[in-house]
Backbone as ProteinMPNN parsed JSONL, in Angstrom:
{"seq_chain_A": "MTRSSLFACTAFALAFAPAAWAANSITAIQPETSRVMLVDGKATVRFMVSGEGNEDGDCGIWVNYGDQDSPDTRIIGRKDGKFPREVVHTFSRAGQFTVTAKGERVKQTFGCAGEAATSITVVEAASRGRRRAGAASCPEGWQLSEGSFNRETGAFTCTPSRPQQRMECGPGLRYFERDNLIGCRARGNNQR", "coords_chain_A": {"N_chain_A": [[81.183, -22.416, 154.946], [79.772, -22.798, 151.81], [81.038, -22.584, 148.453], [79.164, -21.585, 146.571], [77.237, -20.342, 148.233], [78.806, -18.363, 149.398], [79.402, -16.87, 147.132], [76.793, -15.991, 146.501], [76.18, -14.4, 148.748], [78.13, -12.394, 148.487], [77.423, -11.269, 145.988], [74.872, -10.287, 146.642], [75.529, -8.349, 148.582], [77.099, -6.57, 147.058], [75.207, -5.711, 145.238], [73.588, -4.01, 146.681], [75.341, -2.18, 147.754], [76.091, 0.207, 146.217], [73.917, 1.922, 146.694], [74.287, 3.283, 149.111], [76.632, 4.901, 148.769], [76.021, 6.365, 146.495], [74.16, 8.164, 147.243], [74.958, 10.755, 147.807], [75.606, 13.586, 145.847], [77.538, 15.603, 143.691], [76.834, 18.878, 142.689], [77.612, 21.498, 141.99], [80.393, 23.809, 141.756], [81.689, 26.723, 143.085], [83.59, 29.647, 142.84], [84.757, 32.192, 145.174], [85.352, 34.495, 143.879], [85.748, 35.282, 140.418], [87.995, 36.262, 139.349], [91.269, 36.994, 140.291], [94.091, 38.619, 141.829], [97.616, 38.145, 141.831], [99.467, 38.445, 144.785], [102.464, 39.181, 146.107], [103.33, 36.95, 144.717], [101.344, 35.052, 145.188], [97.949, 33.873, 145.252], [95.069, 33.463, 146.961], [92.118, 31.565, 146.976], [88.746, 30.893, 147.805], [86.554, 28.159, 147.428], [83.256, 26.931, 146.977], [81.81, 23.868, 147.251], [78.954, 22.408, 146.191], [76.115, 20.24, 146.701], [73.828, 17.447, 146.617], [72.308, 15.296, 148.968], [71.99, 12.684, 151.457], [71.844, 11.674, 154.927], [72.748, 9.097, 155.217], [75.062, 7.977, 153.997], [78.629, 7.972, 153.317], [80.904, 9.623, 151.131], [83.523, 10.245, 148.72], [85.268, 13.171, 147.49], [87.255, 14.778, 144.992], [89.084, 17.677, 144.405], [90.343, 19.296, 141.764], [92.604, 21.721, 140.807], [93.653, 22.568, 138.401], [96.226, 23.542, 138.076], [98.492, 21.985, 138.184], [99.118, 21.366, 140.826], [98.704, 19.157, 143.637], [95.545, 17.494, 143.981], [92.818, 18.417, 146.197], [91.32, 16.385, 148.662], [88.264, 15.251, 150.037], [85.971, 13.931, 152.449], [82.59, 13.388, 152.315], [79.875, 13.394, 154.46], [78.298, 12.03, 157.445], [80.15, 12.226, 159.673], [82.383, 13.79, 158.782], [81.32, 16.068, 157.629], [78.782, 17.615, 155.631], [77.389, 18.502, 152.349], [76.937, 22.0, 151.693], [80.492, 22.233, 151.019], [83.467, 23.897, 151.882], [86.473, 24.659, 150.197], [89.873, 25.67, 150.064], [92.338, 27.223, 148.082], [95.667, 28.045, 147.07], [96.978, 29.794, 144.464], [99.941, 30.013, 142.474], [100.814, 31.19, 140.197], [100.108, 33.177, 137.267], [97.226, 32.936, 135.099], [94.492, 31.224, 133.434], [92.425, 28.976, 134.995], [90.869, 25.795, 135.05], [88.764, 24.544, 137.394], [87.873, 21.601, 138.929], [85.467, 19.613, 140.552], [84.98, 16.36, 141.51], [83.543, 13.113, 141.997], [85.442, 10.741, 143.68], [87.201, 7.917, 144.955], [88.039, 8.125, 148.363], [90.133, 7.345, 150.92], [88.492, 4.878, 152.631], [86.066, 5.219, 151.391], [83.579, 5.25, 148.778], [83.424, 7.113, 145.68], [81.63, 10.218, 145.443], [78.629, 10.839, 143.562], [78.38, 12.521, 140.391], [79.764, 15.577, 138.947], [81.405, 18.728, 138.743], [82.416, 21.869, 137.325], [84.364, 24.891, 137.166], [85.768, 28.086, 136.235], [88.674, 30.088, 136.853], [90.408, 33.172, 136.821], [93.676, 34.133, 137.212], [95.653, 36.891, 137.723], [98.639, 38.807, 137.086], [100.119, 41.063, 139.434], [100.13, 44.594, 139.035], [103.156, 46.043, 138.051], [105.565, 48.284, 139.469], [107.134, 51.11, 137.976], [108.246, 50.3, 134.83], [105.657, 50.094, 132.489], [103.492, 47.391, 132.178], [102.095, 44.935, 129.953], [98.527, 44.727, 129.495], [96.192, 42.762, 131.475], [95.25, 39.448, 130.577], [92.152, 38.726, 129.09], [89.493, 36.811, 128.327], [86.608, 36.49, 126.156], [83.117, 35.885, 127.051], [82.298, 32.469, 127.408], [84.713, 31.531, 126.589], [88.08, 30.582, 127.475], [91.282, 31.334, 128.932], [94.004, 29.973, 127.304], [96.006, 27.598, 128.783], [99.208, 28.523, 129.857], [99.615, 30.269, 127.725], [99.783, 33.005, 128.101], [101.784, 35.81, 127.73], [103.919, 37.467, 129.736], [105.466, 39.716, 129.294], [104.691, 40.895, 126.795], [101.941, 40.713, 126.805], [100.502, 39.131, 125.117], [98.181, 36.517, 124.289], [96.182, 33.445, 124.135], [92.897, 32.254, 123.501], [90.641, 29.588, 124.315], [87.756, 27.471, 123.728], [85.475, 27.347, 126.495], [84.933, 24.763, 128.908], [81.844, 23.167, 129.648], [79.941, 23.838, 132.683], [78.59, 21.668, 133.725], [78.597, 18.244, 132.823], [77.246, 17.101, 129.736], [74.345, 15.088, 129.228], [74.375, 11.895, 127.837], [72.779, 9.805, 125.417], [71.261, 6.454, 125.454], [73.635, 3.85, 125.126], [75.661, 5.556, 124.448], [78.601, 7.487, 125.304], [80.017, 10.148, 127.194], [82.562, 12.485, 126.075], [85.659, 14.345, 126.229], [87.995, 16.032, 124.358], [90.77, 17.5, 122.753], [89.776, 20.208, 122.852], [87.128, 19.684, 122.266], [83.837, 18.516, 122.946], [81.441, 15.899, 123.458], [79.214, 13.16, 122.544], [79.765, 9.751, 122.136], [79.627, 6.514, 120.582], [79.696, 3.729, 122.765], [82.79, 2.111, 123.366], [83.845, 2.951, 121.022], [86.322, 4.798, 119.501], [86.172, 6.83, 117.747], [84.873, 10.008, 116.616]], "CA_chain_A": [[80.287, -21.849, 153.95], [80.098, -23.341, 150.489], [81.441, -21.608, 147.441], [77.983, -20.956, 145.97], [76.605, -19.445, 149.187], [79.71, -17.225, 149.515], [79.169, -16.073, 145.923], [75.466, -15.382, 146.621], [76.278, -13.326, 149.748], [78.926, -11.323, 147.894], [76.6, -10.631, 144.951], [73.817, -9.545, 147.324], [76.151, -7.177, 149.206], [77.496, -5.635, 146.01], [74.01, -5.167, 144.588], [73.027, -2.939, 147.49], [76.4, -1.268, 148.197], [76.07, 1.531, 145.597], [72.845, 2.769, 147.201], [74.786, 4.115, 150.193], [77.575, 5.928, 148.341], [75.472, 7.185, 145.42], [73.171, 9.067, 147.8], [75.51, 12.111, 147.774], [75.926, 13.934, 144.466], [78.092, 16.934, 143.474], [76.026, 19.614, 141.719], [78.246, 22.753, 141.551], [81.542, 24.378, 142.467], [81.61, 28.162, 142.846], [84.658, 30.417, 143.505], [84.295, 33.434, 145.803], [85.533, 35.488, 142.832], [86.217, 34.614, 139.205], [89.253, 36.904, 138.933], [92.055, 37.339, 141.474], [95.428, 39.12, 141.5], [98.727, 37.62, 142.624], [100.085, 39.368, 145.732], [103.703, 38.517, 146.523], [103.416, 35.672, 144.018], [100.318, 34.102, 145.631], [96.546, 34.295, 145.213], [94.272, 32.463, 147.665], [90.714, 31.622, 146.587], [87.839, 29.936, 148.457], [85.561, 27.552, 146.546], [82.18, 26.238, 147.666], [81.329, 22.694, 146.516], [77.567, 22.137, 146.585], [75.605, 18.957, 146.262], [72.623, 16.902, 147.214], [72.623, 14.042, 149.639], [71.287, 12.376, 152.69], [72.717, 11.399, 156.053], [73.018, 7.675, 155.328], [76.309, 7.46, 153.454], [79.808, 8.805, 153.124], [81.509, 9.486, 149.808], [84.708, 11.072, 148.555], [85.394, 14.1, 146.37], [88.572, 15.321, 144.663], [89.017, 18.988, 143.762], [91.55, 19.532, 140.972], [92.638, 23.158, 140.548], [94.118, 22.833, 137.045], [97.535, 24.212, 138.074], [99.483, 20.931, 138.406], [99.274, 21.036, 142.238], [97.942, 17.975, 144.034], [94.144, 17.807, 144.264], [92.327, 18.289, 147.565], [90.343, 15.318, 148.829], [87.369, 15.421, 151.182], [84.925, 12.928, 152.642], [81.289, 14.002, 152.571], [79.04, 12.474, 155.225], [77.882, 12.342, 158.812], [81.256, 12.56, 160.567], [83.303, 14.785, 158.238], [80.601, 17.233, 157.122], [77.947, 17.409, 154.447], [77.371, 19.604, 151.396], [78.078, 22.45, 150.906], [81.812, 22.164, 151.655], [84.396, 24.92, 151.411], [87.874, 24.306, 150.005], [90.687, 26.861, 149.831], [93.551, 26.898, 147.323], [96.55, 29.163, 146.761], [97.617, 29.727, 143.15], [101.254, 30.652, 142.529], [101.159, 31.765, 138.896], [98.993, 33.768, 136.535], [96.62, 32.126, 134.049], [93.093, 30.867, 133.659], [92.448, 27.591, 135.445], [89.592, 25.091, 135.19], [88.722, 23.866, 138.688], [86.881, 20.534, 138.814], [85.14, 18.78, 141.719], [84.329, 15.146, 141.042], [83.532, 12.003, 142.935], [86.532, 9.766, 143.606], [87.409, 7.175, 146.192], [88.91, 8.731, 149.364], [90.333, 6.36, 151.995], [87.637, 3.691, 152.49], [84.757, 5.588, 150.848], [83.386, 5.324, 147.335], [83.303, 8.486, 145.215], [80.291, 10.796, 145.309], [78.155, 10.905, 142.181], [78.385, 13.848, 139.796], [80.993, 16.329, 138.684], [81.126, 20.123, 138.413], [83.635, 22.613, 137.01], [84.283, 26.343, 137.042], [87.084, 28.602, 135.853], [89.134, 31.267, 137.594], [91.523, 33.858, 136.178], [94.67, 34.694, 138.137], [96.424, 37.868, 136.97], [99.836, 39.384, 137.718], [99.954, 42.385, 140.025], [100.778, 45.641, 138.232], [104.482, 46.344, 138.589], [105.941, 49.697, 139.49], [108.157, 51.406, 136.976], [107.856, 50.042, 133.453], [104.262, 49.659, 132.327], [103.391, 46.059, 131.593], [100.927, 44.705, 129.106], [97.29, 44.497, 130.237], [95.862, 41.389, 131.843], [94.508, 38.697, 129.562], [90.742, 38.564, 129.396], [88.792, 36.159, 127.222], [85.167, 36.774, 126.16], [82.195, 34.887, 127.614], [82.303, 31.196, 126.694], [86.092, 31.204, 126.231], [89.002, 30.649, 128.599], [92.677, 31.536, 128.583], [94.732, 28.732, 127.058], [97.028, 27.475, 129.816], [100.575, 28.762, 129.429], [99.721, 31.117, 126.532], [99.918, 34.416, 128.453], [103.152, 36.332, 127.727], [103.944, 38.54, 130.731], [106.132, 40.912, 128.767], [103.96, 41.54, 125.704], [100.501, 40.66, 127.032], [99.872, 38.257, 124.116], [97.548, 35.322, 124.843], [95.283, 32.697, 123.264], [91.69, 31.776, 124.174], [90.041, 28.36, 123.813], [86.382, 27.349, 124.232], [85.331, 26.88, 127.883], [84.178, 23.531, 129.145], [80.595, 23.468, 130.353], [80.017, 23.592, 134.119], [78.12, 20.308, 133.955], [78.697, 17.386, 131.645], [75.958, 16.847, 129.104], [73.854, 13.713, 129.329], [74.387, 11.178, 126.563], [71.704, 8.827, 125.292], [71.596, 5.04, 125.65], [74.675, 3.321, 124.262], [76.65, 6.598, 124.165], [79.328, 7.97, 126.477], [80.521, 11.516, 127.1], [84.013, 12.603, 125.92], [86.295, 15.643, 126.076], [89.304, 15.844, 123.737], [91.197, 18.527, 121.798], [88.81, 21.304, 122.941], [85.818, 19.236, 121.786], [83.054, 17.664, 123.832], [80.369, 15.261, 122.716], [78.8, 11.812, 122.904], [80.176, 8.784, 121.124], [79.194, 5.145, 120.859], [80.568, 3.047, 123.722], [83.773, 1.252, 122.746], [84.255, 3.527, 119.742], [87.21, 5.931, 119.733], [85.947, 7.852, 116.723], [83.875, 11.03, 116.982]], "C_chain_A": [[80.726, -22.365, 152.577], [80.42, -22.209, 149.52], [80.235, -20.876, 146.844], [77.288, -20.012, 146.951], [77.482, -18.205, 149.431], [79.526, -16.288, 148.314], [77.834, -15.331, 146.022], [75.501, -14.225, 147.616], [77.043, -12.131, 149.192], [78.116, -10.568, 146.847], [75.498, -9.787, 145.572], [74.38, -8.258, 147.929], [76.534, -6.138, 148.163], [76.296, -4.997, 145.325], [73.453, -3.986, 145.365], [74.067, -1.931, 147.965], [76.323, 0.099, 147.535], [74.989, 2.443, 146.138], [73.34, 3.71, 148.283], [75.69, 5.224, 149.671], [77.016, 6.823, 147.255], [74.462, 8.203, 145.937], [73.648, 10.515, 147.777], [75.987, 12.415, 146.363], [76.41, 15.381, 144.38], [77.248, 17.634, 142.408], [76.7, 20.88, 141.205], [79.51, 23.025, 142.351], [81.59, 25.847, 142.091], [82.759, 28.872, 143.568], [84.075, 31.669, 144.152], [84.439, 34.609, 144.839], [86.062, 34.773, 141.596], [87.546, 35.181, 138.704], [89.986, 37.355, 140.19], [93.463, 37.737, 141.046], [96.468, 38.474, 142.414], [99.272, 38.734, 143.511], [101.28, 38.644, 146.321], [103.79, 37.104, 145.945], [102.378, 34.646, 144.422], [98.932, 34.725, 145.534], [95.708, 33.178, 145.829], [92.798, 32.669, 147.342], [89.936, 30.541, 147.34], [86.828, 29.456, 147.42], [84.512, 26.856, 147.395], [81.691, 25.105, 146.763], [79.948, 22.366, 147.062], [77.134, 20.781, 146.066], [74.311, 18.612, 146.954], [72.999, 15.613, 147.913], [71.752, 13.824, 150.848], [72.301, 11.987, 153.754], [73.178, 9.951, 156.115], [74.395, 7.232, 154.872], [77.411, 8.481, 153.387], [80.301, 8.592, 151.698], [82.66, 10.463, 149.691], [84.629, 11.996, 147.362], [86.858, 14.519, 146.225], [88.33, 16.663, 143.998], [90.366, 19.236, 143.103], [91.529, 20.985, 140.524], [93.206, 23.534, 139.182], [95.476, 23.493, 136.97], [98.683, 23.259, 138.394], [99.809, 20.704, 139.88], [98.436, 19.799, 142.531], [96.498, 18.368, 144.319], [93.856, 17.711, 145.76], [91.322, 17.155, 147.598], [89.538, 15.582, 150.089], [86.421, 14.234, 151.239], [83.664, 13.682, 153.015], [80.459, 12.985, 153.349], [78.771, 12.952, 156.631], [79.017, 12.897, 159.655], [82.083, 13.749, 160.073], [82.628, 16.042, 157.695], [79.89, 16.943, 155.816], [78.129, 18.563, 153.472], [76.617, 20.768, 152.016], [79.365, 22.386, 151.725], [82.707, 23.218, 151.038], [85.792, 24.319, 151.291], [88.617, 25.59, 149.657], [91.95, 26.432, 149.098], [94.341, 28.171, 147.048], [97.23, 28.9, 145.42], [98.937, 30.477, 143.222], [101.693, 31.214, 141.175], [99.899, 32.275, 138.216], [98.485, 32.8, 135.472], [95.147, 31.93, 134.331], [93.059, 29.375, 133.909], [91.032, 27.032, 135.527], [89.667, 24.264, 136.465], [87.572, 22.874, 138.645], [86.712, 19.818, 140.146], [84.444, 17.547, 141.189], [84.452, 14.052, 142.085], [84.652, 11.023, 142.66], [86.642, 9.085, 144.959], [88.395, 7.927, 147.086], [88.938, 7.798, 150.565], [89.437, 5.156, 151.731], [86.273, 4.002, 151.883], [84.742, 5.483, 149.325], [83.305, 6.796, 146.952], [81.854, 8.939, 145.18], [79.897, 10.751, 143.839], [78.325, 12.342, 141.686], [79.759, 14.465, 139.659], [80.582, 17.749, 138.336], [82.453, 20.83, 138.161], [83.335, 24.1, 136.942], [85.654, 26.825, 136.582], [87.385, 29.856, 136.661], [90.333, 31.841, 136.859], [92.401, 34.474, 137.254], [95.56, 35.615, 137.315], [97.608, 38.352, 137.794], [99.468, 40.728, 138.332], [100.667, 43.394, 139.13], [102.115, 45.976, 138.87], [104.728, 47.839, 138.558], [107.005, 49.918, 138.435], [107.603, 51.181, 135.586], [106.42, 49.522, 133.375], [104.224, 48.326, 131.619], [102.13, 45.959, 130.764], [99.716, 44.412, 129.979], [97.047, 43.022, 130.514], [95.034, 40.735, 130.745], [93.067, 38.538, 130.001], [90.038, 37.996, 128.169], [87.302, 36.481, 127.298], [84.374, 35.621, 126.777], [82.207, 33.624, 126.757], [83.684, 30.744, 126.269], [86.945, 31.289, 127.484], [90.43, 30.783, 128.087], [93.352, 30.186, 128.425], [95.912, 28.681, 128.017], [98.425, 27.648, 129.232], [100.72, 29.713, 128.253], [99.97, 32.587, 126.855], [101.394, 34.81, 128.523], [103.187, 37.551, 128.637], [104.549, 39.831, 130.193], [105.289, 41.644, 127.732], [102.457, 41.602, 125.941], [99.77, 39.779, 126.032], [99.298, 37.017, 124.804], [96.639, 34.681, 123.811], [94.097, 32.209, 124.089], [91.201, 30.494, 123.515], [88.615, 28.27, 124.352], [86.367, 26.803, 125.66], [84.589, 25.564, 127.934], [82.898, 23.898, 129.881], [80.743, 23.167, 131.841], [79.525, 22.197, 134.478], [78.251, 19.518, 132.674], [77.314, 17.17, 131.066], [75.604, 15.367, 129.239], [73.844, 13.091, 127.935], [73.302, 10.108, 126.573], [72.176, 7.394, 125.513], [72.642, 4.573, 124.638], [75.761, 4.332, 123.908], [77.371, 6.973, 125.452], [79.919, 9.345, 126.173], [82.036, 11.499, 126.875], [84.417, 14.072, 125.834], [87.668, 15.378, 125.48], [89.56, 16.963, 122.746], [90.2, 19.686, 121.698], [87.467, 20.972, 122.304], [85.143, 18.44, 122.89], [81.964, 17.017, 123.003], [80.007, 13.901, 123.285], [79.217, 10.876, 121.778], [79.686, 7.409, 121.553], [80.184, 4.492, 121.812], [81.509, 2.128, 122.965], [84.301, 1.781, 121.428], [85.11, 4.753, 120.017], [87.051, 7.027, 118.68], [84.862, 8.806, 117.188], [82.552, 10.76, 116.352]], "O_chain_A": [[81.912, -22.359, 152.245], [80.106, -21.043, 149.76], [80.293, -19.664, 146.636], [76.791, -18.967, 146.531], [76.954, -17.114, 149.647], [79.499, -15.067, 148.468], [77.758, -14.157, 145.659], [74.912, -13.175, 147.358], [76.646, -10.984, 149.403], [78.131, -9.337, 146.83], [75.213, -8.69, 145.09], [73.771, -7.196, 147.802], [76.312, -4.945, 148.37], [76.375, -3.852, 144.879], [72.904, -3.057, 144.771], [73.694, -0.906, 148.537], [76.477, 1.099, 148.236], [75.137, 3.661, 146.046], [72.859, 4.84, 148.371], [75.542, 6.376, 150.08], [77.488, 7.949, 147.098], [73.957, 9.018, 145.165], [72.82, 11.425, 147.733], [76.686, 11.609, 145.749], [75.776, 16.283, 144.928], [76.976, 17.063, 141.352], [76.403, 21.313, 140.091], [79.676, 22.539, 143.47], [81.539, 26.186, 140.909], [82.899, 28.725, 144.782], [83.024, 32.155, 143.734], [83.729, 35.606, 144.966], [86.754, 33.762, 141.716], [88.145, 34.657, 137.765], [89.405, 38.016, 141.052], [93.971, 37.259, 140.031], [96.235, 38.282, 143.607], [99.512, 39.845, 143.037], [101.124, 37.605, 146.964], [104.264, 36.18, 146.606], [102.497, 33.479, 144.05], [98.759, 35.931, 145.708], [95.643, 32.075, 145.286], [92.283, 33.785, 147.418], [90.41, 29.415, 147.491], [86.309, 30.248, 146.633], [84.838, 26.257, 148.419], [81.217, 25.345, 145.652], [79.79, 22.081, 148.249], [77.708, 20.245, 145.118], [73.779, 19.375, 147.76], [73.919, 14.916, 147.484], [70.91, 14.646, 151.209], [73.503, 11.977, 153.489], [73.949, 9.609, 157.011], [74.867, 6.189, 155.323], [77.172, 9.688, 153.398], [80.135, 7.514, 151.128], [82.762, 11.406, 150.476], [84.011, 11.669, 146.348], [87.597, 14.602, 147.207], [87.47, 16.78, 143.126], [91.39, 19.368, 143.774], [90.551, 21.437, 139.928], [93.235, 24.716, 138.84], [95.86, 23.967, 135.901], [99.744, 23.702, 138.835], [100.705, 19.913, 140.176], [97.556, 19.442, 141.749], [96.244, 19.454, 144.84], [94.557, 17.015, 146.496], [90.549, 16.984, 146.655], [90.066, 16.077, 151.084], [86.109, 13.615, 150.222], [83.67, 14.514, 153.922], [80.353, 11.83, 152.935], [78.985, 14.116, 156.967], [78.858, 13.94, 160.29], [82.445, 14.62, 160.864], [83.318, 16.995, 157.333], [80.34, 16.133, 155.006], [78.909, 19.483, 153.718], [75.712, 20.53, 152.816], [79.342, 22.471, 152.953], [82.709, 23.411, 149.822], [86.238, 23.571, 152.161], [88.057, 26.489, 149.031], [92.562, 25.418, 149.434], [93.767, 29.237, 146.823], [97.958, 27.92, 145.256], [99.05, 31.467, 143.945], [102.83, 31.665, 141.032], [98.783, 31.867, 138.539], [99.232, 31.942, 134.999], [94.621, 32.408, 135.336], [93.603, 28.596, 133.126], [90.114, 27.698, 136.007], [90.525, 23.392, 136.601], [86.433, 23.246, 138.363], [87.695, 19.457, 140.793], [83.433, 17.654, 140.495], [85.343, 14.067, 142.935], [84.797, 10.53, 141.541], [86.22, 9.629, 145.979], [89.466, 8.325, 146.628], [87.901, 7.498, 151.157], [89.601, 4.479, 150.716], [85.403, 3.131, 151.863], [85.778, 5.613, 148.674], [83.132, 7.646, 147.826], [80.954, 8.141, 144.918], [80.76, 10.637, 142.968], [78.404, 13.271, 142.49], [80.76, 13.962, 140.17], [79.543, 17.964, 137.712], [83.486, 20.445, 138.71], [82.202, 24.512, 136.692], [86.604, 26.042, 136.548], [86.486, 30.578, 137.091], [91.169, 31.103, 136.338], [91.931, 35.237, 138.098], [96.157, 35.186, 136.327], [97.589, 38.315, 139.024], [98.611, 41.444, 137.814], [101.696, 43.078, 138.534], [102.202, 46.17, 140.083], [104.174, 48.563, 137.731], [107.702, 48.979, 138.051], [106.609, 51.795, 135.2], [106.033, 48.618, 134.116], [104.854, 48.15, 130.576], [101.225, 46.788, 130.863], [99.864, 43.902, 131.09], [97.626, 42.15, 129.866], [94.228, 41.383, 130.078], [92.798, 38.244, 131.166], [89.996, 38.625, 127.112], [86.78, 36.72, 128.386], [84.901, 34.529, 126.992], [82.135, 33.698, 125.53], [83.826, 29.688, 125.653], [86.589, 31.976, 128.441], [90.743, 30.398, 126.96], [93.278, 29.345, 129.321], [96.722, 29.607, 128.064], [98.783, 27.006, 128.245], [101.843, 29.954, 127.809], [100.337, 33.349, 125.962], [102.163, 34.218, 129.28], [102.55, 38.562, 128.341], [104.162, 40.921, 130.613], [105.177, 42.869, 127.774], [101.768, 42.438, 125.355], [98.544, 39.68, 126.083], [99.861, 36.528, 125.783], [96.352, 35.26, 122.764], [94.262, 31.798, 125.237], [91.329, 30.327, 122.302], [88.294, 28.93, 125.34], [87.145, 25.91, 125.998], [83.723, 25.289, 127.103], [82.883, 24.852, 130.659], [81.569, 22.34, 132.228], [80.004, 21.607, 135.446], [78.047, 20.042, 131.579], [76.33, 17.068, 131.798], [76.484, 14.513, 129.35], [73.361, 13.696, 126.978], [72.955, 9.575, 127.626], [73.363, 7.155, 125.733], [72.544, 4.866, 123.446], [76.682, 4.013, 123.156], [76.837, 6.805, 126.548], [80.272, 9.649, 125.034], [82.731, 10.63, 127.4], [83.631, 14.927, 125.425], [88.434, 14.586, 126.029], [88.669, 17.335, 121.982], [89.824, 20.097, 120.6], [86.75, 21.866, 121.854], [85.809, 17.768, 123.676], [81.6, 17.537, 121.948], [80.443, 13.537, 124.377], [79.036, 11.189, 120.601], [79.375, 7.173, 122.721], [81.392, 4.687, 121.675], [81.093, 1.441, 122.032], [85.119, 1.128, 120.781], [84.659, 5.668, 120.707], [87.74, 8.046, 118.737], [84.039, 8.468, 118.039], [81.605, 11.52, 116.555]]}, "name": "protein", "num_of_chains": 1, "seq": "MTRSSLFACTAFALAFAPAAWAANSITAIQPETSRVMLVDGKATVRFMVSGEGNEDGDCGIWVNYGDQDSPDTRIIGRKDGKFPREVVHTFSRAGQFTVTAKGERVKQTFGCAGEAATSITVVEAASRGRRRAGAASCPEGWQLSEGSFNRETGAFTCTPSRPQQRMECGPGLRYFERDNLIGCRARGNNQR"}
């Protein structure tokens, strides 16, 4: 096979490859509860990852729980199961965590399209004896700043919550998240 025909075959294959993996798209992630209490230092929560897709392709998803543990990976498709998919995670410390499901390469599959996020609050169990400070609770649209909750005094800090879905940016713009800000900026431009 000549070099030009090999190039043509490769270009043709790559042009149609995304159609198979882009068919599945993540639309939401929902916890069974938004607030859970640590019992013996652990709190287990089930999350349902929803999406749209068809039976033609497989794609990968990563679920990051925001607590520095390794993310869970799943393959969505004919053999391994379609949307919705349940994932279970055990938290080992109190705080408010942003849980994100997004498309990423898993084994030999391309990542699913889309991304979704939710937040969950894990609180300490009430101790016997000395009364402890109340559990941290931020108002709607705010989340507990990671690591800010003081178990002894109950002091904490809230920061703005990230939206459950990323906003769509116009032509020539790309989405960004930085320093508790979100927005759209010109491609290739690091300024806001």
